[in-house]
Structure formats: C-alpha cells, structure tokens
KETOR-721774 format. One record per residue: residue number from 1; x, y, z of N, C-alpha, C in turn. Coordinates in Angstrom, 3 decimals. Layout:
<gugus>
num_n_c1_n_c2_n_c3_ca_c1_ca_c2_ca_c3_c_c1_c_c2_c_c3
NUM_X_Y_Z_X_Y_Z_X_Y_Z
...
</gugus>
This chain:
<gugus>
num_n_c1_n_c2_n_c3_ca_c1_ca_c2_ca_c3_c_c1_c_c2_c_c3
1_-39.356_24.046_-35.014_-38.827_22.804_-34.511_-37.848_23.116_-33.411
2_-37.985_22.484_-32.372_-37.242_22.748_-31.151_-35.855_22.171_-31.143
3_-35.504_21.529_-30.194_-34.124_21.223_-29.941_-33.624_19.910_-30.451
4_-34.117_18.796_-29.992_-33.431_17.536_-30.216_-33.908_16.812_-31.437
5_-33.054_16.045_-32.027_-33.406_15.211_-33.160_-33.632_13.805_-32.662
6_-34.488_13.091_-33.321_-34.815_11.725_-32.947_-34.215_10.798_-33.996
7_-33.596_9.737_-33.564_-32.996_8.788_-34.493_-34.044_7.806_-34.985
8_-33.678_6.967_-35.915_-34.588_5.982_-36.488_-35.089_5.024_-35.414
9_-34.268_4.704_-34.449_-34.670_3.754_-33.417_-35.638_4.365_-32.419
10_-35.876_5.653_-32.486_-36.802_6.286_-31.570_-36.124_6.876_-30.348
11_-34.874_6.621_-30.186_-34.134_7.178_-29.058_-33.376_8.407_-29.512
12_-33.124_9.289_-28.562_-32.328_10.463_-28.893_-30.890_10.035_-29.102
13_-30.195_10.605_-30.107_-28.795_10.238_-30.321_-27.946_10.726_-29.162
14_-26.942_9.954_-28.876_-26.042_10.303_-27.781_-25.095_11.388_-28.249
15_-25.024_12.467_-27.484_-24.110_13.545_-27.839_-22.922_13.495_-26.907
16_-21.732_13.501_-27.470_-20.524_13.496_-26.660_-19.839_14.830_-26.805
17_-19.546_15.439_-25.700_-18.838_16.709_-25.736_-17.340_16.426_-25.719
18_-16.581_17.437_-26.117_-15.135_17.302_-26.102_-14.692_17.148_-24.651
19_-13.891_16.159_-24.391_-13.380_15.943_-23.039_-14.238_15.002_-22.212
20_-15.379_14.544_-22.756_-16.186_13.597_-21.988_-15.508_12.240_-22.003
21_-15.776_11.472_-20.993_-15.154_10.161_-20.865_-15.997_9.142_-21.599
22_-15.429_8.424_-22.561_-16.197_7.394_-23.258_-16.644_6.324_-22.275
23_-17.750_5.624_-22.576_-18.272_4.618_-21.648_-17.259_3.540_-21.298
24_-16.381_3.168_-22.217_-15.396_2.130_-21.929_-14.468_2.585_-20.811
25_-14.007_3.840_-20.859_-13.110_4.348_-19.819_-13.813_4.400_-18.462
26_-15.094_4.781_-18.456_-15.842_4.814_-17.194_-15.931_3.410_-16.616
27_-16.184_2.423_-17.481_-16.292_1.036_-17.045_-14.959_0.535_-16.488
28_-13.865_0.874_-17.151_-12.538_0.448_-16.690_-12.237_1.056_-15.329
29_-12.537_2.337_-15.139_-12.256_2.971_-13.853_-13.080_2.337_-12.744
30_-14.312_1.903_-13.046_-15.154_1.267_-12.041_-14.621_-0.106_-11.651
31_-13.825_-0.729_-12.504_-13.316_-2.064_-12.218_-12.001_-2.035_-11.456
32_-11.613_-0.906_-10.920_-10.330_-0.797_-10.225_-10.494_-0.900_-8.713
33_-11.511_-1.609_-8.259_-11.725_-1.747_-6.818_-10.522_-2.416_-6.150
34_-9.892_-3.343_-6.838_-8.701_-3.998_-6.294_-7.577_-3.004_-6.069
35_-7.389_-2.085_-7.030_-6.353_-1.073_-6.885_-6.658_-0.152_-5.713
36_-7.918_0.247_-5.568_-8.279_1.129_-4.456_-8.082_0.436_-3.108
37_-8.332_-0.858_-3.064_-8.094_-1.621_-1.832_-6.602_-1.665_-1.517
38_-5.786_-1.897_-2.537_-4.332_-1.920_-2.352_-3.840_-0.557_-1.864
39_-4.362_0.516_-2.454_-3.974_1.869_-2.027_-4.338_2.073_-0.566
40_-5.547_1.680_-0.175_-5.984_1.862_1.214_-5.103_1.077_2.181
41_-4.759_-0.159_1.826_-3.918_-0.982_2.699_-2.523_-0.366_2.836
42_-1.948_0.041_1.723_-0.589_0.603_1.766_-0.568_1.958_2.462
43_-1.594_2.765_2.271_-1.680_4.046_2.963_-1.874_3.829_4.463
44_-2.701_2.860_4.827_-2.898_2.529_6.241_-1.615_2.037_6.890
45_-0.872_1.165_6.175_0.418_0.699_6.693_1.387_1.855_6.863
46_1.366_2.788_5.919_2.258_3.941_6.001_1.961_4.770_7.248
47_0.692_5.065_7.480_0.322_5.858_8.650_0.636_5.111_9.949
48_0.405_3.812_9.955_0.736_3.002_11.129_2.238_3.033_11.403
49_3.044_2.914_10.355_4.502_2.940_10.529_4.984_4.304_11.010
50_4.346_5.388_10.546_4.708_6.714_11.055_4.430_6.796_12.556
51_3.291_6.270_12.978_2.960_6.259_14.403_3.935_5.417_15.213
52_4.288_4.252_14.678_5.252_3.376_15.361_6.617_4.063_15.455
53_7.053_4.702_14.369_8.352_5.396_14.380_8.362_6.509_15.418
54_7.293_7.282_15.480_7.219_8.348_16.493_7.221_7.762_17.902
55_6.519_6.651_18.067_6.514_5.984_19.369_7.896_5.477_19.749
56_8.610_4.926_18.789_9.965_4.426_19.053_10.897_5.594_19.379
57_10.792_6.691_18.614_11.617_7.872_18.912_11.330_8.396_20.315
58_10.074_8.340_20.739_9.731_8.863_22.065_10.299_8.003_23.187
59_10.660_6.752_22.885_11.207_5.858_23.906_12.708_6.024_24.116
60_13.364_6.805_23.257_14.812_6.982_23.422_15.084_7.649_24.765
61_15.982_7.065_25.517_16.342_7.605_26.824_15.525_7.015_27.955
62_14.435_6.291_27.664_13.619_5.669_28.705_14.130_4.260_28.988
63_13.747_3.745_30.136_14.033_2.351_30.470_13.001_1.493_29.740
64_13.437_0.793_28.699_12.505_0.052_27.853_11.788_-1.063_28.594
65_12.496_-1.693_29.504_11.866_-2.800_30.216_10.708_-2.313_31.068
66_10.892_-1.213_31.792_9.799_-0.698_32.630_8.657_-0.164_31.765
67_8.976_0.441_30.619_7.923_0.908_29.706_7.146_-0.279_29.135
68_7.848_-1.366_28.823_7.217_-2.569_28.299_6.282_-3.172_29.349
69_6.731_-3.247_30.585_5.885_-3.779_31.657_4.666_-2.899_31.882
70_4.859_-1.570_31.818_3.732_-0.649_31.986_2.712_-0.847_30.862
71_3.201_-1.036_29.637_2.308_-1.287_28.513_1.534_-2.590_28.704
72_2.225_-3.652_29.122_1.550_-4.937_29.336_0.466_-4.825_30.401
73_0.728_-4.078_31.464_-0.292_-3.880_32.505_-1.471_-3.072_31.944
74_-1.180_-2.096_31.076_-2.229_-1.265_30.497_-3.172_-2.096_29.618
75_-2.625_-3.069_28.862_-3.463_-3.938_28.029_-3.915_-5.180_28.795
76_-3.667_-5.179_30.103_-4.122_-6.233_31.023_-3.535_-7.610_30.701
77_-2.227_-7.626_30.409_-1.500_-8.878_30.228_-0.526_-9.034_31.392
78_-0.197_-10.261_31.709_0.688_-10.555_32.829_2.155_-10.396_32.411
79_2.853_-9.380_32.942_4.266_-9.208_32.577_5.159_-10.320_33.119
80_4.670_-11.116_34.055_5.452_-12.214_34.611_5.331_-13.500_33.794
81_4.481_-13.488_32.775_4.354_-14.655_31.904_5.712_-14.938_31.267
82_6.012_-16.217_31.053_7.329_-16.634_30.565_7.728_-15.912_29.270
83_6.814_-15.815_28.310_7.123_-15.179_27.030_7.455_-13.699_27.218
84_6.614_-12.992_27.959_6.820_-11.554_28.153_8.041_-11.267_29.022
85_8.316_-12.147_29.993_9.499_-11.968_30.839_10.776_-12.119_30.005
86_10.798_-13.107_29.108_11.972_-13.302_28.237_12.132_-12.126_27.281
87_11.028_-11.633_26.753_11.090_-10.483_25.859_11.588_-9.248_26.614
88_11.141_-9.078_27.851_11.608_-7.959_28.675_13.100_-8.036_28.947
89_13.604_-9.248_29.159_15.055_-9.416_29.367_15.831_-9.035_28.112
90_15.305_-9.375_26.953_15.978_-9.022_25.692_15.991_-7.513_25.463
91_15.029_-6.813_26.016_14.980_-5.360_25.850_16.137_-4.656_26.557
92_16.748_-5.317_27.531_17.888_-4.708_28.232_19.087_-4.511_27.306
93_19.179_-5.340_26.262_20.317_-5.264_25.344_20.157_-4.152_24.302
94_18.974_-3.558_24.229_18.711_-2.529_23.220_19.312_-1.208_23.693
95_20.123_-0.602_22.823_20.785_0.663_23.155_20.049_1.820_22.471
96_20.279_3.056_22.914_19.664_4.204_22.226_20.037_4.281_20.745
97_21.254_3.858_20.407_21.661_3.851_19.000_20.814_2.859_18.205
98_20.561_1.677_18.787_19.701_0.689_18.123_18.293_1.242_17.931
99_17.793_1.927_18.941_16.447_2.497_18.851_16.393_3.525_17.718
100_17.421_4.345_17.621_17.471_5.362_16.564_17.466_4.712_15.181
101_18.252_3.628_15.009_18.287_2.936_13.723_16.937_2.294_13.401
102_16.321_1.667_14.377_15.018_1.019_14.160_13.961_2.064_13.815
103_13.943_3.168_14.552_12.965_4.224_14.292_13.191_4.851_12.915
104_14.443_5.074_12.547_14.734_5.663_11.234_14.323_4.728_10.103
105_14.610_3.451_10.245_14.203_2.474_9.227_12.689_2.387_9.103
106_12.009_2.407_10.235_10.548_2.372_10.224_9.982_3.611_9.547
107_10.552_4.769_9.848_10.118_6.022_9.245_10.361_6.025_7.733
108_11.523_5.550_7.292_11.827_5.510_5.855_10.909_4.541_5.105
109_10.630_3.401_5.702_9.724_2.452_5.057_8.313_3.029_4.987
110_7.884_3.723_6.034_6.587_4.386_6.008_6.521_5.447_4.927
111_7.618_6.175_4.739_7.685_7.191_3.689_7.621_6.543_2.306
112_8.312_5.422_2.125_8.250_4.693_0.861_6.814_4.269_0.560
113_6.110_3.746_1.548_4.724_3.327_1.342_3.817_4.519_1.042
114_4.097_5.663_1.658_3.302_6.863_1.388_3.493_7.318_-0.058
115_4.740_7.381_-0.514_5.026_7.775_-1.905_4.386_6.774_-2.867
116_4.496_5.499_-2.548_3.903_4.456_-3.377_2.383_4.624_-3.453
117_1.742_4.895_-2.323_0.289_5.063_-2.275_-0.162_6.262_-3.107
118_0.529_7.378_-2.965_0.169_8.573_-3.738_0.367_8.309_-5.231
119_1.449_7.651_-5.596_1.670_7.306_-6.997_0.585_6.385_-7.537
120_0.150_5.421_-6.722_-0.932_4.531_-7.143_-2.241_5.299_-7.290
121_-2.465_6.280_-6.414_-3.679_7.097_-6.527_-3.734_7.829_-7.859
122_-2.588_8.339_-8.297_-2.515_9.053_-9.568_-2.300_8.113_-10.750
123_-2.173_6.824_-10.472_-2.028_5.780_-11.486_-0.840_6.021_-12.419
124_0.271_6.395_-11.852_1.479_6.569_-12.655_2.211_5.232_-12.743
125_2.841_4.984_-13.885_3.407_3.663_-14.156_4.495_3.264_-13.161
126_5.337_4.208_-12.706_6.428_3.859_-11.808_5.896_3.384_-10.455
127_4.745_3.899_-10.042_4.174_3.475_-8.762_3.700_2.030_-8.834
128_3.203_1.635_-9.989_2.807_0.238_-10.162_3.995_-0.693_-10.024
129_5.095_-0.334_-10.673_6.304_-1.165_-10.573_6.891_-1.119_-9.170
130_6.819_0.042_-8.513_7.306_0.151_-7.137_6.490_-0.744_-6.212
131_5.179_-0.741_-6.385_4.313_-1.590_-5.558_4.576_-3.067_-5.815
132_4.775_-3.416_-7.077_5.067_-4.820_-7.410_6.392_-5.236_-6.764
133_7.420_-4.431_-6.923_8.734_-4.766_-6.366_8.743_-4.802_-4.852
134_8.124_-3.802_-4.234_8.107_-3.728_-2.762_7.329_-4.898_-2.165
135_6.217_-5.252_-2.780_5.403_-6.355_-2.253_6.066_-7.701_-2.527
136_6.608_-7.871_-3.731_7.253_-9.139_-4.085_8.519_-9.376_-3.273
137_9.152_-8.309_-2.800_10.372_-8.436_-2.003_10.146_-9.316_-0.775
138_8.969_-9.230_-0.173_8.702_-9.953_1.066_8.262_-11.398_0.858
139_7.879_-11.771_-0.357_7.371_-13.130_-0.599_8.400_-14.205_-0.233
140_9.669_-14.129_-0.674_10.627_-15.170_-0.271_10.874_-15.205_1.248
141_10.854_-14.054_1.874_11.047_-14.003_3.330_9.887_-14.708_4.024
142_8.675_-14.466_3.558_7.502_-15.109_4.162_7.514_-16.616_3.921
143_7.946_-17.041_2.731_8.046_-18.486_2.452_9.069_-19.117_3.387
144_10.204_-18.455_3.566_11.232_-18.960_4.477_10.673_-19.083_5.894
145_9.960_-18.066_6.349_9.382_-18.102_7.698_8.364_-19.223_7.843
146_7.578_-19.453_6.792_6.606_-20.545_6.848_7.286_-21.905_6.902
147_8.385_-22.056_6.177_9.097_-23.328_6.192_9.787_-23.552_7.536
148_10.254_-22.474_8.144_10.946_-22.575_9.426_9.989_-22.824_10.579
149_8.892_-22.061_10.587_7.932_-22.176_11.673_6.574_-21.739_11.131
150_5.700_-22.712_10.845_4.415_-22.401_10.223_3.558_-21.551_11.146
151_2.938_-20.525_10.530_2.032_-19.640_11.257_0.901_-19.253_10.307
152_-0.334_-19.312_10.798_-1.465_-18.922_9.958_-1.398_-17.445_9.588
153_-0.896_-16.616_10.485_-0.792_-15.181_10.198_0.173_-14.932_9.042
154_1.336_-15.578_9.074_2.317_-15.405_7.995_1.773_-15.998_6.700
155_1.058_-17.119_6.780_0.463_-17.717_5.584_-0.567_-16.764_4.969
156_-1.374_-16.125_5.798_-2.368_-15.169_5.296_-1.691_-13.960_4.647
157_-0.628_-13.456_5.274_0.117_-12.324_4.711_0.737_-12.718_3.370
158_1.270_-13.934_3.283_1.850_-14.423_2.024_0.795_-14.479_0.931
159_-0.371_-15.014_1.244_-1.451_-15.104_0.251_-1.858_-13.704_-0.218
160_-1.991_-12.761_0.704_-2.366_-11.387_0.339_-1.290_-10.756_-0.540
161_-0.022_-10.908_-0.174_1.058_-10.317_-0.967_1.150_-10.922_-2.370
162_0.985_-12.229_-2.470_1.008_-12.872_-3.797_-0.180_-12.379_-4.622
163_-1.341_-12.222_-3.995_-2.524_-11.723_-4.709_-2.308_-10.288_-5.200
164_-1.675_-9.452_-4.374_-1.398_-8.069_-4.772_-0.451_-8.048_-5.969
165_0.625_-8.816_-5.888_1.593_-8.851_-6.993_0.918_-9.369_-8.258
166_0.157_-10.441_-8.151_-0.526_-11.011_-9.311_-1.477_-9.991_-9.931
167_-2.291_-9.320_-9.107_-3.258_-8.337_-9.601_-2.568_-7.176_-10.314
168_-1.512_-6.642_-9.696_-0.834_-5.494_-10.295_-0.112_-5.861_-11.588
169_0.521_-7.032_-11.630_1.210_-7.454_-12.854_0.190_-7.709_-13.966
170_-0.879_-8.398_-13.649_-1.889_-8.741_-14.644_-2.580_-7.502_-15.201
171_-2.809_-6.491_-14.380_-3.601_-5.332_-14.780_-2.795_-4.050_-14.961
172_-1.482_-4.137_-15.007_-0.670_-2.917_-15.030_-0.928_-2.051_-16.262
173_-1.146_-2.649_-17.413_-1.387_-1.853_-18.620_-2.741_-1.157_-18.580
174_-3.707_-1.751_-17.925_-5.040_-1.169_-17.828_-5.117_-0.099_-16.747
175_-4.374_-0.278_-15.671_-4.507_0.593_-14.503_-3.623_1.826_-14.530
176_-2.474_1.748_-15.202_-1.499_2.819_-15.068_-1.260_3.531_-16.393
177_-0.967_4.836_-16.293_-0.695_5.668_-17.461_0.712_5.375_-17.961
178_0.823_5.091_-19.228_2.127_4.887_-19.856_2.323_6.010_-20.861
179_3.323_6.820_-20.659_3.580_7.957_-21.526_4.680_7.574_-22.503
180_4.412_7.779_-23.779_5.401_7.496_-24.800_5.996_8.817_-25.277
181_7.298_8.920_-25.286_7.958_10.141_-25.710_7.953_10.298_-27.222
182_7.622_9.232_-27.956_7.629_9.304_-29.408_6.365_9.963_-29.949
183_5.358_10.171_-29.114_4.113_10.780_-29.561_4.112_12.261_-29.214
184_3.494_13.017_-30.057_3.325_14.439_-29.742_2.096_14.587_-28.863
185_1.964_15.682_-28.122_0.806_15.853_-27.239_-0.520_15.791_-27.992
186_-0.563_16.217_-29.266_-1.817_16.190_-30.000_-2.267_14.760_-30.310
187_-1.334_13.832_-30.539_-1.728_12.454_-30.829_-2.081_11.707_-29.558
188_-1.546_12.121_-28.423_-1.890_11.466_-27.166_-3.348_11.739_-26.820
189_-3.824_12.961_-27.050_-5.207_13.302_-26.721_-6.184_12.861_-27.795
190_-5.694_12.343_-28.919_-6.577_11.846_-29.968_-6.842_12.871_-31.053
191_-6.283_14.066_-30.963_-6.489_15.108_-31.950_-5.279_15.117_-32.868
192_-5.519_15.017_-34.180_-4.391_15.017_-35.107_-4.412_16.198_-36.009
</gugus>
C-alpha cells in the first residue's frame, strides 16, 4: 500500500504541517486590500514630501519670485495672471529662516508618514493607532476649511480621511498584532 489514505467522503484528508497558515488566516490576509491601499497612499505621500522638502531646501538663498516665475513659464502658465502675480508678491516676504522651518517641518512630517507606513506594513498595533491619530487630526481642519470656503478637493480629501479612520478603527483588531505580556511565548504560538 502506497502513500495516501482516502477518507470516507472519497477525498484525501487535508494534512496540515506545523507552521502552515490555517485557511481562516489566509482569508483574513486577503481581505486587507484597504490596508494595503492606505499603506500605498501614506508611503506615496511620504516620498512626495521628501521630494518637496529637498526642493524647498534647494531654494534657500535663491530669489523665490524669479524661481516661481521660471516655474510658471516651464509649466506654460502666465506669471502675469492676477492670482500668480499676487502669490509672487507674497513670496518676497519669505526669508531663508522661514524656508528652513518649512522644509524641516515638511521633512519631519514625511518621516512620520514613512515610519507609519512601515509599521502598517508589519501590522504592528502602534502603527494602527498612529495612522488613526494622524489622519483624524486633519478632519476638523478640513471641516473648518469647508465651512469657510467650500472646495470639492477639500471635500474629497475629507471623505477619504474619514473613510481611512473608519476602516482602521473598525478593523484594528483583525489587522494588527496585539501582544499580551501575560502570555508565555508557548501559549501565543498555540503550543502548551
């Protein structure tokens, strides 16, 4: 008699090796598309902010108004337009110290998003709470901006942020590892 045994139902019995992932866990991991989307968005924002911070640092010591006009010409916009002319005038008030503070803040926020993204990738519980807090922080600001001056872009950002907070709060126990110090390592892995 060779290898496999046949069960009463005619199918081969399922053999599970030590360390294999039960079907329920595989199914749960497949349902985390929302989390992966959130990670991608936050990682993308982080990389974008790093680029913006480097760009801002590179502008220190330059004439911002002439750089702004050069940029507008490069993207084929009219620097003499009323909106862009007023914005260019406001750039004269920006000092190198202000640029340094803006670039540093942008860099730190990008670093926060990077740490948050990596934590979400590893599904650690603190990253879930960090993402909830960081995203929820902007909701009142966006509501205030909508009440002051309605914008479809701000409304869309508000809807996305509320959806992210709702998803993470609702699914935090399923998505993130919670380590209990009261358990020994043998009971955590299921071996007693």
